[in-house]
Wavefront OBJ file of the C-alpha trace (Angstrom):
o trace
v 108.543 90.652 126.115
v 105.793 93.137 126.950
v 104.233 94.348 123.699
v 100.659 95.383 124.550
v 99.685 99.016 125.052
v 96.304 100.223 126.296
v 93.824 102.297 124.316
v 92.527 104.666 126.982
v 90.662 107.054 124.725
v 89.357 107.454 121.172
v 87.866 110.467 119.436
v 86.844 111.620 115.982
v 85.712 114.689 114.116
v 82.893 113.806 111.680
v 83.947 113.238 108.060
v 82.560 115.561 105.376
v 83.489 118.715 103.469
v 83.598 121.404 106.106
v 85.818 124.049 104.494
v 88.137 124.474 107.475
v 91.773 123.635 108.195
v 93.025 120.171 109.133
v 94.335 121.376 112.514
v 90.789 122.223 113.616
v 89.562 118.699 112.838
v 92.528 117.065 114.553
v 92.245 119.243 117.637
v 88.549 118.407 117.998
v 89.321 114.676 117.676
v 92.164 114.990 120.206
v 89.971 116.710 122.770
v 87.315 114.031 122.322
v 89.914 111.288 122.865
v 91.263 113.017 125.974
v 87.753 113.330 127.380
v 87.103 109.663 126.613
v 90.299 108.756 128.479
v 89.466 110.997 131.437
v 92.738 112.869 130.986
v 93.821 116.442 130.443
v 96.188 117.569 127.700
v 98.754 118.435 130.368
v 98.784 114.728 131.404
v 100.140 113.698 127.989
v 103.855 112.928 127.808
v 104.148 112.737 124.029
v 102.123 113.587 120.916
v 102.482 111.928 117.511
v 100.904 113.629 114.512
v 100.193 111.966 111.168
v 101.173 114.465 108.467
v 99.106 115.803 105.590
v 101.073 117.044 102.587
v 98.161 119.242 101.534
v 98.225 121.416 104.639
v 101.167 123.592 103.626
v 104.119 123.852 105.981
v 102.056 123.101 109.142
v 100.879 119.840 107.531
v 104.437 118.549 107.344
v 104.885 119.096 111.090
v 101.469 117.902 112.224
v 102.645 116.777 115.663
v 103.843 120.258 116.574
v 100.842 121.864 114.872
v 98.409 119.897 117.028
v 100.532 120.496 120.146
v 100.466 124.247 119.520
v 96.710 124.207 118.902
v 96.127 122.337 122.165
v 98.523 124.622 124.031
v 102.287 124.206 124.435
v 102.965 122.095 127.525
v 106.395 120.586 126.882
v 105.374 117.147 125.573
v 107.633 115.168 123.272
v 106.570 115.580 119.651
v 106.798 113.383 116.553
v 105.459 113.855 113.018
v 105.190 110.996 110.524
v 104.184 110.636 106.896
v 103.426 107.407 105.045
v 100.538 108.421 102.770
v 97.477 106.299 103.647
v 99.547 104.351 106.193
v 100.442 107.522 108.136
v 98.006 106.723 110.946
v 99.457 103.258 111.487
v 102.984 104.681 111.460
v 101.861 107.171 114.103
v 100.435 104.349 116.234
v 103.676 102.393 115.799
v 105.763 105.390 116.877
v 103.570 105.974 119.924
v 103.684 102.315 120.947
v 107.485 102.241 120.590
v 107.814 105.256 122.894
v 105.572 103.624 125.493
v 107.368 100.267 125.367
v 110.727 102.048 125.553
v 109.414 103.848 128.670
v 109.981 107.257 127.096
v 106.378 108.182 127.890
v 103.564 106.645 129.925
v 100.774 108.109 127.822
v 100.832 109.293 124.195
v 98.280 111.165 122.096
v 98.057 110.101 118.416
v 96.293 112.467 116.002
v 95.610 112.492 112.273
v 93.459 114.893 110.242
v 93.058 116.143 106.707
v 91.292 118.816 104.654
v 91.202 117.023 101.316
v 90.823 118.546 97.838
v 87.696 118.085 95.780
v 87.773 115.387 93.132
v 90.728 113.010 93.233
v 94.135 113.236 94.864
v 97.045 114.302 92.684
v 100.744 114.903 93.315
v 101.966 118.296 94.449
v 103.106 120.676 91.703
v 106.468 120.769 90.001
v 108.450 118.326 87.853
v 109.650 115.277 89.794
v 110.709 112.517 87.363
v 112.091 110.434 90.262
v 108.639 110.307 91.906
v 106.599 107.265 90.745
v 103.358 108.935 91.833
v 104.143 111.952 89.639
v 105.152 109.633 86.777
v 101.926 107.620 86.779
v 99.949 110.832 86.365
v 102.307 112.322 83.753
v 103.025 109.171 81.708
v 99.833 107.159 82.142
v 97.239 109.744 83.092
v 96.268 107.272 85.833
v 94.261 109.013 88.526
v 93.394 106.999 91.630
v 90.016 105.853 90.223
v 91.836 104.614 87.112
v 93.908 102.136 89.045
v 90.956 101.179 91.229
v 89.353 100.134 87.936
v 92.454 98.168 86.921
v 92.335 96.229 90.202
v 88.655 95.466 89.586
v 89.363 94.308 86.025
v 92.060 91.978 87.315
v 89.654 90.344 89.766
v 87.099 89.901 87.012
v 89.673 88.306 84.706
v 91.382 86.081 87.279
v 88.540 85.120 89.650
v 85.347 85.788 87.736
v 84.074 88.551 90.024
v 81.257 90.651 88.572
v 80.072 94.258 88.863
v 77.101 92.859 90.780
v 79.516 91.452 93.378
v 81.204 94.836 93.700
v 77.842 96.543 94.186
v 77.018 94.234 97.099
v 80.065 95.579 98.972
v 78.659 99.107 98.721
v 75.230 97.908 99.844
v 76.769 96.249 102.918
v 78.975 99.185 103.869
v 76.292 101.817 103.352
v 74.040 99.926 105.778
v 76.768 100.104 108.451
v 77.611 103.730 107.666
v 73.987 104.733 108.064
v 74.332 103.847 111.756
v 77.616 105.752 112.281
v 77.279 109.373 113.375
v 80.830 110.164 112.218
v 80.288 108.959 108.648
v 79.926 111.422 105.785
v 77.381 109.353 103.875
v 74.575 108.017 106.055
v 72.154 106.709 103.469
v 71.528 103.070 102.642
v 72.233 102.282 99.002
v 70.724 99.525 96.879
v 72.479 97.440 94.231
v 70.210 99.047 91.650
v 71.387 102.506 92.698
v 75.017 101.440 92.347
v 74.319 100.065 88.858
v 72.543 103.282 87.864
v 75.393 105.570 88.989
v 77.856 106.953 86.429
v 80.771 104.888 85.166
v 83.998 106.460 86.463
v 86.670 103.860 85.657
v 85.124 100.836 83.980
v 83.846 98.586 85.523
v 83.602 100.803 88.601
v 80.808 103.318 88.973
v 80.563 106.414 91.116
v 79.117 104.502 94.068
v 81.876 101.865 93.813
v 84.671 104.285 94.715
v 85.393 106.394 97.790
v 85.329 110.178 97.920
v 87.941 112.577 99.299
v 86.904 113.995 102.672
v 87.803 116.241 105.586
v 87.977 114.578 108.988
v 90.066 113.712 112.011
v 90.717 110.884 114.451
v 92.736 110.504 117.645
v 93.815 107.891 120.177
v 95.169 108.097 123.712
v 97.563 105.187 124.228
v 99.295 104.245 127.473
v 101.293 101.570 129.200
v 99.267 98.876 130.929
v 100.712 100.043 134.247
v 99.443 103.580 133.662
v 96.006 102.198 132.758
v 95.885 100.194 135.995
v 96.862 103.261 138.009
v 93.928 105.038 136.385
v 91.619 102.235 137.482
v 91.193 100.716 133.992
v 91.557 97.005 134.688
v 90.564 95.625 131.252
v 91.379 98.176 128.554
v 91.314 97.488 124.858
v 94.915 96.653 123.998
v 96.940 97.052 120.826
v 98.796 93.780 120.436
v 100.451 94.164 117.037
v 101.295 96.852 114.495
v 102.557 95.834 111.042
v 104.275 98.444 108.868
v 106.184 96.113 106.545
v 107.440 96.765 103.013
v 107.154 94.525 99.934
v 109.653 91.775 99.085
v 111.533 91.381 95.821
v 110.357 90.450 93.262
v 107.021 92.218 92.961
v 105.288 90.456 90.073
v 101.862 92.123 90.221
v 101.606 95.700 88.976
v 100.733 97.992 91.880
v 100.473 101.682 91.025
v 102.019 104.198 91.529
v 104.879 101.901 90.471
v 104.441 101.436 86.733
v 106.547 98.308 86.248
v 107.022 94.926 87.908
v 110.214 93.112 88.899
v 111.544 90.253 86.788
v 111.163 86.791 88.300
v 113.395 85.177 85.656
v 116.222 84.508 88.092
v 114.315 84.109 91.327
v 110.783 82.903 91.940
v 107.966 85.163 93.096
v 107.551 85.684 96.860
v 105.432 83.180 98.760
v 102.785 85.859 99.417
v 101.865 89.224 97.959
v 102.680 92.511 99.642
v 99.183 93.040 101.018
v 99.008 89.478 102.327
v 102.375 89.966 104.050
v 101.043 93.034 105.902
v 98.400 90.977 107.683
v 100.605 87.912 108.125
v 103.217 89.971 109.973
v 100.531 91.330 112.325
v 99.174 87.820 112.981
v 102.647 86.500 113.775
v 103.398 89.343 116.188
v 100.037 88.951 117.935
v 100.272 85.160 118.081
v 96.853 84.667 116.517
v 95.363 83.567 113.213
v 92.531 84.897 111.054
v 90.175 82.282 112.496
v 90.321 84.122 115.846
v 89.127 87.469 114.471
v 85.810 88.975 115.522
v 85.858 91.747 112.902
v 88.052 93.596 110.414
v 88.300 97.182 109.202
v 89.825 97.299 105.718
v 90.876 99.907 103.201
v 88.003 99.961 100.694
v 89.210 102.565 98.236
v 86.872 100.710 95.907
v 84.349 97.938 96.349
v 86.610 95.567 94.422
v 89.577 96.318 96.673
v 87.592 95.312 99.757
v 87.106 91.862 98.209
v 90.862 91.610 97.681
v 91.462 92.285 101.371
v 89.253 89.339 102.357
v 91.774 87.056 100.710
v 94.843 88.992 101.830
v 93.656 88.782 105.452
v 93.124 85.031 105.160
v 89.353 85.292 105.716
v 88.902 82.968 102.742
v 90.969 81.231 100.074
v 92.187 83.067 96.987
v 89.358 83.706 94.569
v 86.606 83.065 97.125
v 86.002 86.624 98.350
v 82.851 87.188 96.326
v 81.424 83.908 97.624
v 82.173 84.978 101.210
v 80.394 88.272 100.560
v 77.345 86.700 98.922
v 76.951 84.302 101.857
v 76.605 87.311 104.169
v 79.679 86.318 106.179
v 81.180 89.834 106.093
v 77.972 91.702 106.977
v 76.851 92.594 110.485
v 75.638 89.351 112.035
v 77.890 87.308 109.757
v 80.829 85.109 110.674
v 83.447 87.852 110.217
v 81.960 91.358 109.785
v 84.115 93.683 107.689
v 83.927 97.492 107.790
v 81.341 97.794 110.529
v 82.174 101.517 110.564
v 80.881 101.831 107.003
v 84.422 101.960 105.628
v 85.771 104.537 103.217
v 82.595 103.944 101.210
v 80.755 105.848 103.953
v 83.566 108.137 105.117
v 85.754 109.000 102.146
v 89.496 109.491 102.449
v 90.972 111.827 105.038
v 94.382 110.297 104.459
v 96.358 110.798 107.715
v 93.285 110.024 109.823
v 91.886 106.885 108.246
v 94.168 104.232 109.783
v 93.583 105.879 113.187
v 89.833 105.933 112.573
v 89.971 102.184 111.932
v 91.452 101.672 115.408
v 88.710 103.883 116.858
v 86.121 101.525 115.370
v 87.894 98.438 116.731
v 87.975 100.073 120.153
v 84.258 100.863 120.194
v 83.486 97.327 119.049
v 85.760 95.683 121.632
v 84.249 97.881 124.357
v 80.757 96.751 123.276
v 79.966 100.422 122.633
v 79.182 100.476 118.894
v 75.400 100.673 119.211
v 73.505 99.468 116.141
v 76.802 98.422 114.543
v 77.850 96.204 117.446
v 79.436 92.839 116.685
v 78.298 90.351 119.316
v 81.023 89.140 121.700
v 83.804 91.023 119.872
v 87.213 90.140 121.280
v 89.807 90.508 118.487
v 89.897 92.972 115.585
v 92.300 93.772 112.765
v 92.784 96.786 110.511
v 94.268 96.636 107.021
v 95.536 99.587 105.069
v 98.275 100.398 102.586
v 100.279 103.518 101.832
v 101.918 104.506 98.565
v 105.525 103.470 97.934
v 105.382 100.253 99.969
v 104.014 101.261 103.361
v 102.207 98.413 105.098
v 99.551 99.180 107.674
v 97.792 96.740 109.986
v 96.842 96.907 113.675
v 95.486 94.113 115.835
v 93.512 95.078 118.945
v 92.199 92.702 121.619
v 90.016 92.817 124.709
l 1 2 3 4 5 6 7 8 9 10 11 12 13 14 15 16 17 18 19 20 21 22 23 24 25 26 27 28 29 30 31 32 33 34 35 36 37 38 39 40 41 42 43 44 45 46 47 48 49 50 51 52 53 54 55 56 57 58 59 60 61 62 63 64 65 66 67 68 69 70 71 72 73 74 75 76 77 78 79 80 81 82 83 84 85 86 87 88 89 90 91 92 93 94 95 96 97 98 99 100 101 102 103 104 105 106 107 108 109 110 111 112 113 114 115 116 117 118 119 120 121 122 123 124 125 126 127 128 129 130 131 132 133 134 135 136 137 138 139 140 141 142 143 144 145 146 147 148 149 150 151 152 153 154 155 156 157 158 159 160 161 162 163 164 165 166 167 168 169 170 171 172 173 174 175 176 177 178 179 180 181 182 183 184 185 186 187 188 189 190 191 192 193 194 195 196 197 198 199 200 201 202 203 204 205 206 207 208 209 210 211 212 213 214 215 216 217 218 219 220 221 222 223 224 225 226 227 228 229 230 231 232 233 234 235 236 237 238 239 240 241 242 243 244 245 246 247 248 249 250 251 252 253 254 255 256 257 258 259 260 261 262 263 264 265 266 267 268 269 270 271 272 273 274 275 276 277 278 279 280 281 282 283 284 285 286 287 288 289 290 291 292 293 294 295 296 297 298 299 300 301 302 303 304 305 306 307 308 309 310 311 312 313 314 315 316 317 318 319 320 321 322 323 324 325 326 327 328 329 330 331 332 333 334 335 336 337 338 339 340 341 342 343 344 345 346 347 348 349 350 351 352 353 354 355 356 357 358 359 360 361 362 363 364 365 366 367 368 369 370 371 372 373 374 375 376 377 378 379 380 381 382 383 384 385 386 387 388 389 390 391 392 393 394 395 396
């Protein structure tokens, strides 16, 4: 069965705090992706927009909002929302349309104009919303549960704040070489340790900011790519958007309780590990074949967790892998060569798309100072609230 689709174009709007609407960022990213692909907007058969719930009514219909901003031309339109996994869901929807031969070429766009401070639920009383409940009952902002994850790693695996700081040092070095990153300054471990405690043991430089930004992809069938004279495009080989399995025995906010395993044993792998495993199985590869990974580093501690969930090392060995330099540029398996969310901050609907942009530049050998030598296979890892998996494997 044919499952690959070509990545013909990628584009981004720089991350930051620009004070403008999300549609402007997404439109700029879309135009950059179209230019990269050598296509015009009128050549696009379908557009998929990743929604932002903070953009008012237009944010909930992002596909149509971007299509209107680019100029109505009759393309199919889709809008998707899956919190931080929205970009991967958009890629999955676009790939499905291409493989179903509903469109030869699809534009995928995500953008956000994020609030200052931390994300919080929309207003109103919603007692059936676990995200609303964790704020109302626990007072648990996002940094609070980042800190809980870090505490768990310290208690179970012996990780230290010094280990967490090394993640920031590594990612800031990569982000300094990325013109789209919001933060382009190298950071030392001493500077991390001197920054304010936000959610013990995590400090200000251990956690990601909220940001404005946008990212876009032009995806096509392999036949369309060949007709355009692109013989060896970067190809998306797998997209994983799986949900957890019962029982869930590790607390994972916004859910504020775990399932009982009294009657049935725990699942063979955790939710995050299952996200990557599903992508590997679809792509027919294993973690040993990866050239690089882009992971969801909401905090420095969470990046370490992804090393294990992706199978880059055994459980409990992430800090060792980091200290050996294996996940830095020049290491065995570089992670977050873009600089990660540590350097970008969260622009929620765009970030999973931005990860694919980075894989594409790396697999094209076009990442400049950040280039991974001989890159051939890359994976993204992300996670959305309420059980949305997010992983993409791209190959060259």
